[in-house]
N, CA and C atoms of all chains as a GROMACS GRO file, in nm:
protein
  570
    1MET      N    1  12.144   8.976   9.532
    1MET     CA    2  11.995   8.932   9.538
    1MET      C    3  11.964   8.805   9.442
    2GLY      N    4  12.054   8.796   9.353
    2GLY     CA    5  12.018   8.669   9.260
    2GLY      C    6  12.095   8.565   9.315
    3THR      N    7  12.198   8.578   9.387
    3THR     CA    8  12.281   8.472   9.436
    3THR      C    9  12.216   8.405   9.571
    4VAL      N   10  12.173   8.470   9.636
    4VAL     CA   11  12.108   8.467   9.792
    4VAL      C   12  11.984   8.473   9.809
    5THR      N   13  11.930   8.565   9.780
    5THR     CA   14  11.753   8.587   9.774
    5THR      C   15  11.680   8.529   9.721
    6TYR      N   16  11.694   8.549   9.552
    6TYR     CA   17  11.599   8.475   9.488
    6TYR      C   18  11.586   8.335   9.480
    7PRO      N   19  11.699   8.266   9.515
    7PRO     CA   20  11.694   8.136   9.480
    7PRO      C   21  11.621   8.045   9.647
    8HIS      N   22  11.609   8.149   9.749
    8HIS     CA   23  11.517   8.121   9.850
    8HIS      C   24  11.358   8.075   9.829
    9GLY      N   25  11.357   7.935   9.888
    9GLY     CA   26  11.196   7.912   9.873
    9GLY      C   27  11.088   8.014   9.871
   10GLY      N   28  11.066   8.055   9.992
   10GLY     CA   29  10.973   8.148  10.007
   10GLY      C   30  10.977   8.274   9.925
   11VAL      N   31  11.075   8.295   9.903
   11VAL     CA   32  11.085   8.406   9.767
   11VAL      C   33  11.042   8.366   9.658
   12GLU      N   34  11.098   8.242   9.614
   12GLU     CA   35  11.035   8.199   9.457
   12GLU      C   36  10.901   8.166   9.459
   13ARG      N   37  10.844   8.119   9.577
   13ARG     CA   38  10.710   8.102   9.583
   13ARG      C   39  10.600   8.212   9.566
   14ARG      N   40  10.662   8.346   9.660
   14ARG     CA   41  10.593   8.448   9.652
   14ARG      C   42  10.585   8.515   9.497
   15LEU      N   43  10.706   8.533   9.452
   15LEU     CA   44  10.717   8.608   9.338
   15LEU      C   45  10.651   8.504   9.220
   16SER      N   46  10.649   8.375   9.209
   16SER     CA   47  10.568   8.321   9.104
   16SER      C   48  10.423   8.329   9.140
   17GLN      N   49  10.382   8.317   9.254
   17GLN     CA   50  10.242   8.305   9.246
   17GLN      C   51  10.197   8.431   9.257
   18PHE      N   52  10.253   8.545   9.297
   18PHE     CA   53  10.162   8.692   9.299
   18PHE      C   54  10.214   8.779   9.224
   19PHE      N   55  10.339   8.771   9.142
   19PHE     CA   56  10.397   8.880   9.045
   19PHE      C   57  10.428   8.826   8.938
   20VAL      N   58  10.457   8.912   8.815
   20VAL     CA   59  10.508   8.882   8.708
   20VAL      C   60  10.654   8.966   8.725
   21SER      N   61  10.756   8.912   8.707
   21SER     CA   62  10.896   8.952   8.745
   21SER      C   63  10.987   8.972   8.620
   22VAL      N   64  11.062   9.089   8.642
   22VAL     CA   65  11.177   9.136   8.537
   22VAL      C   66  11.272   9.170   8.597
   23ARG      N   67  11.407   9.165   8.555
   23ARG     CA   68  11.546   9.246   8.603
   23ARG      C   69  11.599   9.318   8.490
   24PRO      N   70  11.579   9.427   8.459
   24PRO     CA   71  11.655   9.522   8.363
   24PRO      C   72  11.765   9.566   8.429
   25GLN      N   73  11.853   9.551   8.342
   25GLN     CA   74  12.001   9.611   8.393
   25GLN      C   75  12.004   9.766   8.393
   26ILE      N   76  12.050   9.849   8.492
   26ILE     CA   77  12.045   9.967   8.499
   26ILE      C   78  12.136  10.046   8.413
   27ASP      N   79  12.257  10.004   8.337
   27ASP     CA   80  12.322  10.093   8.268
   27ASP      C   81  12.278  10.051   8.123
   28VAL      N   82  12.201   9.935   8.097
   28VAL     CA   83  12.175   9.897   7.963
   28VAL      C   84  12.002   9.969   7.952
   29ASP      N   85  11.928   9.940   8.028
   29ASP     CA   86  11.780  10.010   8.034
   29ASP      C   87  11.783  10.147   8.070
   30LYS      N   88  11.856  10.208   8.037
   30LYS     CA   89  11.859  10.367   8.085
   30LYS      C   90  11.735  10.447   8.104
   31ASP      N   91  11.669  10.445   7.972
   31ASP     CA   92  11.551  10.519   7.973
   31ASP      C   93  11.435  10.455   8.074
   32LEU      N   94  11.433  10.307   8.079
   32LEU     CA   95  11.348  10.260   8.154
   32LEU      C   96  11.369  10.306   8.312
   33ALA      N   97  11.532  10.326   8.339
   33ALA     CA   98  11.562  10.348   8.491
   33ALA      C   99  11.513  10.510   8.514
   34LYS      N  100  11.538  10.583   8.397
   34LYS     CA  101  11.509  10.720   8.418
   34LYS      C  102  11.358  10.769   8.445
   35LYS      N  103  11.284  10.658   8.336
   35LYS     CA  104  11.111  10.685   8.356
   35LYS      C  105  11.093  10.686   8.481
   36PHE      N  106  11.144  10.574   8.564
   36PHE     CA  107  11.096  10.557   8.683
   36PHE      C  108  11.200  10.599   8.816
   37LEU      N  109  11.289  10.714   8.768
   37LEU     CA  110  11.342  10.761   8.856
   37LEU      C  111  11.449  10.666   8.966
   38VAL      N  112  11.494  10.580   8.925
   38VAL     CA  113  11.582  10.491   8.966
   38VAL      C  114  11.729  10.508   8.909
   39SER      N  115  11.820  10.540   9.021
   39SER     CA  116  11.972  10.577   8.988
   39SER      C  117  12.053  10.474   9.080
   40TRP      N  118  11.992  10.380   9.164
   40TRP     CA  119  12.060  10.288   9.254
   40TRP      C  120  11.993  10.147   9.260
   41THR      N  121  12.101  10.073   9.271
   41THR     CA  122  12.061   9.937   9.262
   41THR      C  123  12.072   9.850   9.396
   42PRO      N  124  12.007   9.746   9.421
   42PRO     CA  125  11.901   9.699   9.362
   42PRO      C  126  11.780   9.810   9.376
   43GLY      N  127  11.748   9.854   9.275
   43GLY     CA  128  11.627   9.938   9.282
   43GLY      C  129  11.478   9.830   9.232
   44LEU      N  130  11.395   9.837   9.338
   44LEU     CA  131  11.292   9.748   9.351
   44LEU      C  132  11.143   9.798   9.332
   45LEU      N  133  11.083   9.794   9.225
   45LEU     CA  134  10.956   9.852   9.219
   45LEU      C  135  10.845   9.755   9.206
   46PHE      N  136  10.725   9.780   9.241
   46PHE     CA  137  10.624   9.732   9.219
   46PHE      C  138  10.504   9.792   9.153
   47LEU      N  139  10.453   9.741   9.026
   47LEU     CA  140  10.408   9.825   8.940
   47LEU      C  141  10.249   9.775   8.912
   48ASP      N  142  10.157   9.857   8.896
   48ASP     CA  143  10.023   9.796   8.833
   48ASP      C  144  10.022   9.782   8.678
   49GLY      N  145   9.923   9.738   8.633
   49GLY     CA  146   9.904   9.728   8.496
   49GLY      C  147   9.902   9.834   8.413
   50GLN      N  148   9.879   9.947   8.468
   50GLN     CA  149   9.897  10.096   8.415
   50GLN      C  150  10.059  10.177   8.432
   51GLU      N  151  10.122  10.086   8.474
   51GLU     CA  152  10.271  10.113   8.503
   51GLU      C  153  10.280  10.220   8.632
   52GLY      N  154  10.167  10.225   8.710
   52GLY     CA  155  10.176  10.311   8.816
   52GLY      C  156  10.283  10.222   8.947
   53VAL      N  157  10.346  10.318   8.979
   53VAL     CA  158  10.430  10.261   9.100
   53VAL      C  159  10.360  10.234   9.234
   54GLN      N  160  10.314  10.126   9.284
   54GLN     CA  161  10.233  10.125   9.414
   54GLN      C  162  10.336  10.094   9.530
   55TYR      N  163  10.446  10.068   9.512
   55TYR     CA  164  10.537  10.050   9.597
   55TYR      C  165  10.664  10.041   9.559
   56ARG      N  166  10.801  10.107   9.637
   56ARG     CA  167  10.926  10.077   9.590
   56ARG      C  168  11.015  10.082   9.714
   57ALA      N  169  11.144   9.996   9.689
   57ALA     CA  170  11.247  10.009   9.799
   57ALA      C  171  11.368  10.000   9.728
   58PHE      N  172  11.485  10.041   9.783
   58PHE     CA  173  11.617  10.001   9.758
   58PHE      C  174  11.722   9.933   9.806
   59GLY      N  175  11.818   9.880   9.764
   59GLY     CA  176  11.919   9.810   9.844
   59GLY      C  177  11.870   9.661   9.857
   60PHE      N  178  11.988   9.600   9.883
   60PHE     CA  179  11.985   9.441   9.911
   60PHE      C  180  11.914   9.400  10.012
   61HIS      N  181  11.816   9.307  10.018
   61HIS     CA  182  11.743   9.242  10.118
   61HIS      C  183  11.757   9.090  10.127
   62PRO      N  184  11.816   9.064  10.277
   62PRO     CA  185  11.814   8.914  10.269
   62PRO      C  186  11.696   8.831  10.254
   63PRO      N  187  11.692   8.702  10.239
   63PRO     CA  188  11.562   8.649  10.181
   63PRO      C  189  11.440   8.650  10.300
   64GLU      N  190  11.478   8.655  10.406
   64GLU     CA  191  11.342   8.650  10.510
   64GLU      C  192  11.295   8.812  10.511
   65MET      N  193  11.365   8.881  10.521
   65MET     CA  194  11.316   9.048  10.486
   65MET      C  195  11.276   9.050  10.349
   66PHE      N  196  11.302   9.004  10.254
   66PHE     CA  197  11.260   9.019  10.136
   66PHE      C  198  11.140   8.965  10.115
   67GLU      N  199  11.102   8.843  10.176
   67GLU     CA  200  10.982   8.795  10.206
   67GLU      C  201  10.868   8.869  10.233
   68HIS      N  202  10.913   8.946  10.346
   68HIS     CA  203  10.841   9.069  10.425
   68HIS      C  204  10.803   9.162  10.328
   69LEU      N  205  10.905   9.210  10.241
   69LEU     CA  206  10.903   9.322  10.151
   69LEU      C  207  10.794   9.277  10.040
   70LEU      N  208  10.807   9.155   9.998
   70LEU     CA  209  10.690   9.128   9.901
   70LEU      C  210  10.576   9.124   9.976
   71ASP      N  211  10.546   9.067  10.080
   71ASP     CA  212  10.413   9.079  10.141
   71ASP      C  213  10.376   9.209  10.167
   72VAL      N  214  10.468   9.312  10.191
   72VAL     CA  215  10.401   9.413  10.246
   72VAL      C  216  10.379   9.507  10.111
   73ALA      N  217  10.436   9.483  10.010
   73ALA     CA  218  10.407   9.540   9.883
   73ALA      C  219  10.276   9.489   9.810
   74ARG      N  220  10.271   9.360   9.823
   74ARG     CA  221  10.116   9.327   9.799
   74ARG      C  222  10.016   9.353   9.890
   75GLY      N  223  10.045   9.376  10.008
   75GLY     CA  224   9.936   9.434  10.071
   75GLY      C  225   9.897   9.582  10.037
   76THR      N  226  10.007   9.657  10.019
   76THR     CA  227   9.984   9.768   9.969
   76THR      C  228   9.889   9.793   9.824
   77ILE      N  229   9.919   9.715   9.753
   77ILE     CA  230   9.850   9.706   9.617
   77ILE      C  231   9.732   9.662   9.636
   78GLU      N  232   9.693   9.554   9.706
   78GLU     CA  233   9.545   9.528   9.769
   78GLU      C  234   9.476   9.643   9.812
   79PHE      N  235   9.547   9.710   9.952
   79PHE     CA  236   9.497   9.818   9.995
   79PHE      C  237   9.461   9.944   9.895
   80ASN      N  238   9.557   9.955   9.812
   80ASN     CA  239   9.515  10.085   9.696
   80ASN      C  240   9.415  10.027   9.644
   81LEU      N  241   9.373   9.902   9.587
   81LEU     CA  242   9.268   9.859   9.503
   81LEU      C  243   9.138   9.835   9.599
   82GLY      N  244   9.147   9.877   9.722
   82GLY     CA  245   9.018   9.898   9.805
   82GLY      C  246   8.987   9.752   9.848
   83ARG      N  247   9.080   9.640   9.813
   83ARG     CA  248   9.048   9.501   9.863
   83ARG      C  249   9.094   9.476  10.022
   84TYR      N  250   9.033   9.533  10.111
   84TYR     CA  251   9.114   9.546  10.237
   84TYR      C  252   9.120   9.421  10.319
   85ASP      N  253   9.029   9.322  10.290
   85ASP     CA  254   9.054   9.192  10.349
   85ASP      C  255   9.172   9.109  10.295
   86GLU      N  256   9.193   9.137  10.164
   86GLU     CA  257   9.310   9.074  10.102
   86GLU      C  258   9.454   9.137  10.163
   87ALA      N  259   9.425   9.269  10.178
   87ALA     CA  260   9.549   9.336  10.227
   87ALA      C  261   9.584   9.291  10.413
   88VAL      N  262   9.461   9.267  10.440
   88VAL     CA  263   9.495   9.232  10.595
   88VAL      C  264   9.549   9.109  10.589
   89LYS      N  265   9.525   9.010  10.499
   89LYS     CA  266   9.602   8.896  10.506
   89LYS      C  267   9.740   8.904  10.470
   90ALA      N  268   9.760   8.993  10.390
   90ALA     CA  269   9.919   9.012  10.355
   90ALA      C  270   9.972   9.081  10.452
   91PHE      N  271   9.915   9.195  10.516
   91PHE     CA  272  10.011   9.257  10.625
   91PHE      C  273  10.033   9.196  10.744
   92SER      N  274   9.912   9.068  10.784
   92SER     CA  275   9.930   9.001  10.878
   92SER      C  276  10.039   8.888  10.888
   93ALA      N  277  10.050   8.837  10.735
   93ALA     CA  278  10.159   8.741  10.727
   93ALA      C  279  10.287   8.792  10.755
   94VAL      N  280  10.313   8.904  10.770
   94VAL     CA  281  10.433   9.004  10.797
   94VAL      C  282  10.450   9.009  10.946
   95SER      N  283  10.336   9.073  11.002
   95SER     CA  284  10.362   9.090  11.134
   95SER      C  285  10.335   9.006  11.229
   96GLU      N  286  10.300   8.870  11.198
   96GLU     CA  287  10.279   8.747  11.267
   96GLU      C  288  10.384   8.633  11.252
   97ASP      N  289  10.493   8.679  11.156
   97ASP     CA  290  10.583   8.611  11.128
   97ASP      C  291  10.690   8.593  11.247
   98LYS      N  292  10.760   8.477  11.265
   98LYS     CA  293  10.834   8.440  11.381
   98LYS      C  294  10.962   8.498  11.353
   99ASP      N  295  11.002   8.521  11.236
   99ASP     CA  296  11.147   8.589  11.194
   99ASP      C  297  11.118   8.738  11.182
  100PRO      N  298  11.213   8.803  11.286
  100PRO     CA  299  11.180   8.959  11.303
  100PRO      C  300  11.252   9.026  11.152
  101SER      N  301  11.205   9.133  11.146
  101SER     CA  302  11.241   9.230  11.046
  101SER      C  303  11.191   9.369  11.047
  102PRO      N  304  11.265   9.457  11.008
  102PRO     CA  305  11.225   9.608  11.046
  102PRO      C  306  11.079   9.625  10.949
  103LEU      N  307  11.043   9.566  10.868
  103LEU     CA  308  10.901   9.575  10.789
  103LEU      C  309  10.803   9.518  10.859
  104GLN      N  310  10.836   9.465  10.984
  104GLN     CA  311  10.699   9.422  11.086
  104GLN      C  312  10.637   9.553  11.115
  105ALA      N  313  10.736   9.677  11.170
  105ALA     CA  314  10.643   9.777  11.207
  105ALA      C  315  10.573   9.829  11.107
  106GLU      N  316  10.626   9.848  10.979
  106GLU     CA  317  10.531   9.912  10.870
  106GLU      C  318  10.412   9.806  10.849
  107ALA      N  319  10.411   9.692  10.828
  107ALA     CA  320  10.312   9.593  10.829
  107ALA      C  321  10.193   9.616  10.911
  108LEU      N  322  10.235   9.641  11.064
  108LEU     CA  323  10.152   9.663  11.160
  108LEU      C  324  10.067   9.789  11.125
  109TYR      N  325  10.153   9.866  11.096
  109TYR     CA  326  10.087  10.008  11.094
  109TYR      C  327   9.976  10.011  10.972
  110TRP      N  328   9.997   9.958  10.862
  110TRP     CA  329   9.908   9.937  10.741
  110TRP      C  330   9.808   9.830  10.773
  111LEU      N  331   9.845   9.712  10.873
  111LEU     CA  332   9.740   9.619  10.919
  111LEU      C  333   9.609   9.694  10.980
  112GLY      N  334   9.656   9.794  11.068
  112GLY     CA  335   9.549   9.864  11.156
  112GLY      C  336   9.467   9.953  11.064
  113VAL      N  337   9.538  10.002  10.986
  113VAL     CA  338   9.464  10.119  10.868
  113VAL      C  339   9.360  10.000  10.759
  114ALA      N  340   9.389   9.904  10.736
  114ALA     CA  341   9.336   9.798  10.637
  114ALA      C  342   9.232   9.748  10.716
  115ARG      N  343   9.237   9.721  10.841
  115ARG     CA  344   9.130   9.656  10.943
  115ARG      C  345   9.055   9.782  10.968
  116TYR      N  346   9.063   9.902  10.976
  116TYR     CA  347   8.969  10.006  10.981
  116TYR      C  348   8.889  10.012  10.871
  117LYS      N  349   8.958  10.024  10.739
  117LYS     CA  350   8.901  10.043  10.615
  117LYS      C  351   8.790   9.934  10.583
  118SER      N  352   8.831   9.820  10.660
  118SER     CA  353   8.738   9.689  10.619
  118SER      C  354   8.631   9.704  10.714
  119GLY      N  355   8.624   9.806  10.798
  119GLY     CA  356   8.496   9.807  10.884
  119GLY      C  357   8.517   9.777  11.039
  120ASP      N  358   8.626   9.720  11.060
  120ASP     CA  359   8.687   9.715  11.216
  120ASP      C  360   8.736   9.818  11.278
  121LYS      N  361   8.656   9.908  11.314
  121LYS     CA  362   8.710  10.030  11.345
  121LYS      C  363   8.789  10.047  11.469
  122GLU      N  364   8.746   9.941  11.568
  122GLU     CA  365   8.858   9.910  11.691
  122GLU      C  366   8.979   9.849  11.654
  123GLY      N  367   8.975   9.767  11.558
  123GLY     CA  368   9.130   9.709  11.509
  123GLY      C  369   9.210   9.818  11.482
  124LEU      N  370   9.197   9.936  11.441
  124LEU     CA  371   9.294  10.020  11.426
  124LEU      C  372   9.367  10.037  11.555
  125GLY      N  373   9.311  10.099  11.651
  125GLY     CA  374   9.371  10.116  11.803
  125GLY      C  375   9.446   9.976  11.866
  126LYS      N  376   9.374   9.874  11.843
  126LYS     CA  377   9.421   9.748  11.876
  126LYS      C  378   9.563   9.709  11.827
  127THR      N  379   9.567   9.721  11.660
  127THR     CA  380   9.663   9.695  11.608
  127THR      C  381   9.773   9.789  11.634
  128TRP      N  382   9.747   9.926  11.639
  128TRP     CA  383   9.860  10.045  11.642
  128TRP      C  384   9.922  10.028  11.795
  129SER      N  385   9.826   9.968  11.904
  129SER     CA  386   9.889   9.941  12.014
  129SER      C  387  10.014   9.829  12.025
  130GLN      N  388   9.975   9.722  11.933
  130GLN     CA  389  10.067   9.620  11.916
  130GLN      C  390  10.180   9.660  11.852
  131LEU      N  391  10.173   9.763  11.768
  131LEU     CA  392  10.284   9.831  11.683
  131LEU      C  393  10.351   9.908  11.787
  132LEU      N  394  10.306   9.982  11.883
  132LEU     CA  395  10.381  10.089  11.966
  132LEU      C  396  10.460   9.974  12.074
  133ASP      N  397  10.380   9.862  12.119
  133ASP     CA  398  10.421   9.787  12.227
  133ASP      C  399  10.563   9.719  12.164
  134ARG      N  400  10.553   9.653  12.039
  134ARG     CA  401  10.655   9.564  11.981
  134ARG      C  402  10.752   9.668  11.922
  135HIS      N  403  10.740   9.742  11.865
  135HIS     CA  404  10.839   9.851  11.777
  135HIS      C  405  10.818  10.010  11.822
  136PRO      N  406  10.859  10.010  11.947
  136PRO     CA  407  10.872  10.136  12.006
  136PRO      C  408  10.960  10.252  11.936
  137ASN      N  409  11.071  10.188  11.895
  137ASN     CA  410  11.159  10.266  11.832
  137ASN      C  411  11.160  10.283  11.681
  138SER      N  412  11.063  10.238  11.594
  138SER     CA  413  11.038  10.222  11.467
  138SER      C  414  11.029  10.378  11.413
  139LEU      N  415  11.040  10.380  11.287
  139LEU     CA  416  10.986  10.500  11.195
  139LEU      C  417  10.823  10.508  11.213
  140TRP      N  418  10.773  10.402  11.215
  140TRP     CA  419  10.609  10.377  11.240
  140TRP      C  420  10.561  10.407  11.372
  141ALA      N  421  10.633  10.399  11.470
  141ALA     CA  422  10.554  10.429  11.607
  141ALA      C  423  10.510  10.569  11.640
  142PRO      N  424  10.587  10.670  11.601
  142PRO     CA  425  10.556  10.818  11.615
  142PRO      C  426  10.423  10.855  11.534
  143LYS      N  427  10.378  10.794  11.424
  143LYS     CA  428  10.282  10.787  11.343
  143LYS      C  429  10.173  10.742  11.401
  144ALA      N  430  10.161  10.656  11.506
  144ALA     CA  431  10.047  10.571  11.547
  144ALA      C  432  10.065  10.615  11.715
  145GLY      N  433  10.125  10.694  11.754
  145GLY     CA  434  10.147  10.732  11.871
  145GLY      C  435  10.014  10.785  11.960
  146PHE      N  436   9.953  10.884  11.854
  146PHE     CA  437   9.841  10.962  11.915
  146PHE      C  438   9.729  10.870  11.946
  147ILE      N  439   9.716  10.740  11.897
  147ILE     CA  440   9.588  10.651  11.911
  147ILE      C  441   9.598  10.659  12.073
  148ARG      N  442   9.710  10.612  12.145
  148ARG     CA  443   9.700  10.610  12.292
  148ARG      C  444   9.627  10.722  12.373
  149GLU      N  445   9.662  10.855  12.300
  149GLU     CA  446   9.598  10.932  12.367
  149GLU      C  447   9.444  10.962  12.358
  150LYS      N  448   9.414  10.926  12.212
  150LYS     CA  449   9.263  10.922  12.174
  150LYS      C  450   9.184  10.827  12.262
  151VAL      N  451   9.259  10.710  12.290
  151VAL     CA  452   9.190  10.582  12.359
  151VAL      C  453   9.169  10.658  12.501
  152ALA      N  454   9.277  10.711  12.541
  152ALA     CA  455   9.272  10.748  12.696
  152ALA      C  456   9.163  10.870  12.708
  153THR      N  457   9.163  10.966  12.617
  153THR     CA  458   9.064  11.050  12.643
  153THR      C  459   8.934  11.010  12.628
  154GLY      N  460   8.914  10.917  12.535
  154GLY     CA  461   8.770  10.842  12.543
  154GLY      C  462   8.749  10.770  12.646
  155ARG      N  463   8.816  10.697  12.710
  155ARG     CA  464   8.801  10.647  12.830
  155ARG      C  465   8.756  10.746  12.946
  156ARG      N  466   8.823  10.861  12.963
  156ARG     CA  467   8.799  10.972  13.071
  156ARG      C  468   8.665  11.013  13.031
  157ARG      N  469   8.621  11.013  12.910
  157ARG     CA  470   8.492  11.090  12.883
  157ARG      C  471   8.394  10.986  12.933
  158THR      N  472   8.413  10.879  12.881
  158THR     CA  473   8.300  10.765  12.931
  158THR      C  474   8.304  10.719  13.056
  159GLY      N  475   8.434  10.736  13.141
  159GLY     CA  476   8.448  10.670  13.268
  159GLY      C  477   8.389  10.754  13.371
  160MET      N  478  11.010   7.557   9.296
  160MET     CA  479  10.914   7.649   9.226
  160MET      C  480  11.007   7.732   9.170
  161THR      N  481  11.046   7.762   9.036
  161THR     CA  482  11.166   7.838   8.974
  161THR      C  483  11.099   7.980   8.933
  162ILE      N  484  11.140   8.101   8.964
  162ILE     CA  485  11.068   8.203   8.932
  162ILE      C  486  11.084   8.220   8.764
  163ALA      N  487  10.987   8.250   8.704
  163ALA     CA  488  10.997   8.297   8.546
  163ALA      C  489  11.003   8.405   8.508
  164TRP      N  490  11.155   8.446   8.527
  164TRP     CA  491  11.178   8.589   8.458
  164TRP      C  492  11.143   8.626   8.328
  165GLU      N  493  11.086   8.731   8.319
  165GLU     CA  494  11.072   8.788   8.173
  165GLU      C  495  11.197   8.825   8.106
  166LYS      N  496  11.220   8.819   7.996
  166LYS     CA  497  11.353   8.869   7.933
  166LYS      C  498  11.362   9.003   7.922
  167ASP      N  499  11.229   9.074   7.914
  167ASP     CA  500  11.225   9.235   7.901
  167ASP      C  501  11.119   9.297   7.939
  168TYR      N  502  11.155   9.443   7.961
  168TYR     CA  503  11.018   9.490   8.028
  168TYR      C  504  10.881   9.502   7.961
  169GLY      N  505  10.888   9.499   7.832
  169GLY     CA  506  10.781   9.505   7.742
  169GLY      C  507  10.684   9.362   7.778
  170SER      N  508  10.759   9.260   7.758
  170SER     CA  509  10.706   9.140   7.754
  170SER      C  510  10.658   9.107   7.903
  171ALA      N  511  10.725   9.180   8.006
  171ALA     CA  512  10.671   9.145   8.138
  171ALA      C  513  10.526   9.220   8.185
  172LEU      N  514  10.516   9.356   8.110
  172LEU     CA  515  10.432   9.424   8.153
  172LEU      C  516  10.298   9.357   8.064
  173ALA      N  517  10.323   9.285   7.942
  173ALA     CA  518  10.212   9.241   7.878
  173ALA      C  519  10.154   9.134   7.927
  174ARG      N  520  10.264   9.070   8.004
  174ARG     CA  521  10.208   8.925   8.085
  174ARG      C  522  10.146   8.978   8.212
  175ALA      N  523  10.210   9.063   8.260
  175ALA     CA  524  10.130   9.107   8.384
  175ALA      C  525   9.992   9.151   8.381
  176LYS      N  526   9.960   9.234   8.262
  176LYS     CA  527   9.828   9.286   8.193
  176LYS      C  528   9.723   9.153   8.187
  177SER      N  529   9.796   9.053   8.116
  177SER     CA  530   9.705   8.945   8.066
  177SER      C  531   9.688   8.862   8.197
  178GLU      N  532   9.771   8.851   8.289
  178GLU     CA  533   9.745   8.758   8.405
  178GLU      C  534   9.700   8.827   8.519
  179ASN      N  535   9.665   8.957   8.503
  179ASN     CA  536   9.597   9.050   8.601
  179ASN      C  537   9.697   9.034   8.724
  180LYS      N  538   9.820   9.040   8.728
  180LYS     CA  539   9.899   9.040   8.834
  180LYS      C  540  10.008   9.158   8.848
  181PRO      N  541  10.044   9.230   8.980
  181PRO     CA  542  10.125   9.325   8.955
  181PRO      C  543  10.271   9.266   8.904
  182LEU      N  544  10.338   9.408   8.848
  182LEU     CA  545  10.472   9.381   8.798
  182LEU      C  546  10.594   9.409   8.906
  183PHE      N  547  10.675   9.325   8.930
  183PHE     CA  548  10.806   9.332   9.014
  183PHE      C  549  10.906   9.335   8.901
  184VAL      N  550  10.973   9.482   8.918
  184VAL     CA  551  11.073   9.506   8.851
  184VAL      C  552  11.208   9.521   8.929
  185ASP      N  553  11.311   9.467   8.928
  185ASP     CA  554  11.450   9.489   8.996
  185ASP      C  555  11.540   9.522   8.899
  186PHE      N  556  11.586   9.666   8.922
  186PHE     CA  557  11.674   9.736   8.828
  186PHE      C  558  11.808   9.692   8.897
  187PHE      N  559  11.904   9.613   8.816
  187PHE     CA  560  12.046   9.562   8.905
  187PHE      C  561  12.158   9.616   8.822
  188SER      N  562  12.236   9.598   8.884
  188SER     CA  563  12.411   9.634   8.814
  188SER      C  564  12.468   9.518   8.802
  189PRO      N  565  12.548   9.481   8.715
  189PRO     CA  566  12.634   9.343   8.712
  189PRO      C  567  12.720   9.358   8.791
  190THR      N  568  12.786   9.482   8.827
  190THR     CA  569  12.916   9.494   8.906
  190THR      C  570  12.908   9.496   9.069
   0.00000   0.00000   0.00000
């Protein structure tokens, strides 16, 4: 991460603009690692000011994928704070990026939920349909699949 | 734009609170 990912311009910009960053060494800061149940590196945590873990991930991330991780983490934090419009912006940045990554399916899932929570009730079905079309084999597709059944049932009732 | 890494967790948490930003923690291994 230190050699390849952190020097990347988009990663630097996101970390500098949106986060305060620190790199504890796992075999030195043992108590801290134990506190947050981290026993593998890279162990990537996103905390709020009360040390609550808002999002976590493990393993090396190449730059473009890490940009997406940072935006998904930021979107998740905004979502958990109830700032749904800000969450929509962060998740959209990932889902609309031309560089593909496995995190785009996760971003589309939560983008739909954030749109729903912001008052755009139809946004949930539209966004999850995009998720099912673009990432049918992702871990997130089965969680959103019921939306098509629900939409079809609604159409039969009104049709 | 260079990342301003904090030297330790305590100072990072304090800065995160004062700047009202989330804290990103990367546990790393030197090997």
